[in-house]
N, C-alpha and C positions, 0 to 999 in steps of 0.2 A: 387212084387212091393216094391220099396225101401222105407225104413222108414226115416222120418225127423230126422235130427241130433239133439241130445239133447244138443249140445254145443252152439247152436244159442242163442244169448242174447234175452231176452224177451223184449217186448216193454217198460216195466217199467225200465229195466236195461239200455236200449238205451237212454231213457229219462234222467236217472240219470247221465249217462256218458256225455251226451251233456251238462247237467247243470254244471257238474264238470269242463268240458273243458272250458265252458264259464266263470266260476268263475276264473279259473287259468289265462285265457286270460285277464280278467278284472283286476286281481291282478297285472299281468305283466304290463298292460297299466298304472295302477295307480302308480306302482313303478317307471316306466320310467318317468311319468309326475312329480313325486316327485323329482327324480334326476334332471330333467331338471329345475324344479323350484328352487332347491337348488343351482344348478350351476349359474342360473340367479342371485339369491340373492348374492352368493359369488362374482360374477362379479360386481354387483352393489356396494357391500361393498368395493371391491378392487379399483374400480373407484373413490369412495368417498374418500378413504384413499389417493389415488394418488393426487386427487385435493387438499385435505387438506395439503398434503405434499408440493405441489407446491406453494400453498398460503403461507404456513409457510416459505418456502425458500425465496420467494419474499419479505415477510415482514422482514425476517432476513437480507437479502441483503440490503434492503432499510434502515433498522435501522443502519446497519454497515456503510452505506454511509452517514448518517446524522452526521453532526459535529456541536457541540455547537458553538454559535456565539462568545463567549468569553472564555478565559482561561488563565492560567499562562504561562509565558515564562520560559524556563529552566534557570539554572545558566549560566551567560554569555550572555543570551538573551537580546535583546534590543527592543525598540519601533519601529524599522524598520523591524523586523522579522529576524534579523541576530543573529548569535552566534559568539561571538568574543573571540579569544584566545590572551592573552597577553604574553604567553610563550608557549613552547611545552607541558607544564603540567598544565597551569593555564588558566582559563577563566576570562573575565573582571568581576570586582566586582560589578555586578548588582544583585539586589534582589527585589522581590515584584513587578516586572513588569507584567502587565496583558495586553492582547491585545483583540481587538474586530474586527473581520474581517468584520462583517456586517456594521460597522460604516465607513468603507473605501469608500463606495459608489460603483457606477457602473464602470465597465471597459469601458473607452471611445472607440468609434469606430475609426478605422484608425490608422495609425502610429503616434506616438508621439515622438517629439524630446526633451526629457527631461533627466536630470541627475537623477538617482535613489535617493530617499530620504535617507538622512544620508551619502551620499558619498561626501567626501570633502578632500582636502589636509590637512594633519596634519601640525601643526606648525613646523617651522624650529627647528631642534634639537630634535624633538620628533620622536618616531617610525613612519615610513611611514604607511599610511593606505592602506591595501589591502582588497578588497571586492570581493568575488567570488560567483556567482550564479551557483548552481549545481543541478542536478537531479539524484537521486540514480539509475535510470534506463537508464541513458544517456551514450551511447557508447563513445561519444566525451569527456565527463567528465571523464570516465574511462581512456581514452588515456591521457588526461591532467594530471590526478593524477599519472599515471604511469611514465610520463615524468618529472613531477615537484614536486611531493610530498616531496622528500628528500630536495630539494632546499627550499621549503616553510618552512619545519621544521627547517632547518638551520637558515634561516632568523629570524623566530619567537623565536627560542631558544636563539639567540643572542640579541633579543629585538631590532632588526633593523626594525621590522614591527609589527603591530597588524594584525592578520589574521581573517577576518570575513567571515564566510560561511552563505549564505542565501540559504537554502535548499527548492527548489520548487517542484511542482508536475505536471509539464507540460505533462509528459508521462503517467499519469493515464489513459488517453484516449486509450492507447494501451495495457492496462493491465486489466484483469478481476478481479484482486485482489487488485487494487489500490496500486501497489507496490511502486510507487514513494512517495505517502503519507506515507505509512508504513515505508519506508526507512528513510524518513525525520523525522518521529516521533522517530525512533530508534536513529538517530543522536542526537536528542534533549534529549532523555532519558540518553544517555551516557554522554553528556555534563553536565547534571544536577547531575548525580550520581558519575561520575568518570572522571573529566576533563582531567586527564593525559592519559586516554584511548581514547580520542576523535580522535586524529590524526591516531593512529594505527588502530582503528576500521574503520574510514573512508577509509583508504588505503585498508583495507581488504575487505570492501564492494565493492569498485570499482574493486579490483583485481578479485572478484568473477563474475563480469558482464558477461563474456563470457560463464559462466555455467548456466545463466538464473536467473530468479527471485527466491527469498528466501521466505519461510514461516515465520511467526512471531517467531516460535520456532527456525528456523535456524538463524534468525537475533539475537535472544537472545543468542543462543549457540556461535555465532561468537563474540558477545559482551563480553560474559563471558570468552572466550578464550583470549580476549584482556584486561581482567582485570575489566570488568564492569558487575555486576550482576543486570540486569534490565529487567528480563523476565516479571514481573508484569506490569511495565510501558509500555513495548512494547505491551503486550497482551491487556491492557486496553486502549491503544491509548491516553495516558495521555496528550500528547502535540499535538494532532491532531488540536485543535483550533489554536494553534500557527503556525502549518504548513499551515493551510488554510489562516491565516493572511499573512504569508510570500508570499505564492503563489498569493493571490489576490493583494497584494501591488505590486508585481513584474509585474503583468499584467497591472495594472494601470500605472505603471512607464514605460511600453512598453519595458521591457527587451526582446531583440530579440530572445534569445535562450540560451542554456547552452552548454558549460560553457561560461559565460560572466564575464570578469575580469576588475576591476578598481584598479589602483595603483595611489595614490596621486591625486584622482579625474580625472584621465585620463583613458580612456577605451583602452584596448589592442585590436589591430586589427591584428588578426592572419594572415591575408593575407599579410598585409604590414610589420608587424614585426614578422617574422617567429619564432625567438627565444625569447620566453617569458622571460626567465631568464636574458638574456642580456638586453632586453628592460627595465625590471623592475629594474634591478640592478642600472642602470643609474639614475632612478628616486629616488631610495632609497639613493644612494650616494649624490645626489643633495640636499637631505633634512637634511643631517647630519651637 
């Protein structure tokens, strides 16, 4: 008769092993639950951080889009929103001009047949008045500058004309960074700090058009390359109220687009008068 194996676990041992196995299983389940809970908590924290980040971004974008209702005009700036050069290195002797775009009122609906404010023929024997509406992000403005910047510089250097730029922001609607407004602010910064750099800087900005929009740093670097150290003014948006004023006034005056050019109170019709230089030269000569 065979004897029972002495290696068979006793009932007490089997009970102890079952309890140990149950304990280990419970610990494994508890650890898994803890990991799951931790992952859920991390996910919630990350979601909260993401939401906070999005809210902060929206607030920052909105704050950047807000423009004070009033502010100073740059040197050479006038009450019409223009920046006037009286030579290729000098702006008009204006100072202390402030503007308030909110006081301009609402932009009227429909097309208006009006001459822009401050546009008029200069008196006989005085430099002819030239007023140009431009947008830093406008391809046709870039083309106009490429074709006529040197001629404009020649006229204003000889004091045959006063050259007034009204820098608008019509194309901000096509830019996620408000490049038109930032570019116009940069123009004002350069006029205020280094008038002799205005024309070279403007020519450089429009020459860059085919390469796309520039950041504030790139605008500041380009200004510095043309003799104007205005990084703080550009970054702070010092003349954004002035830009907003110019833009709002131009819309109220129903400026049809950019570039729009007036010489001696007469508007240049690019379709009828293909060569701007020849058309303008006649008006300039007639005023001498």
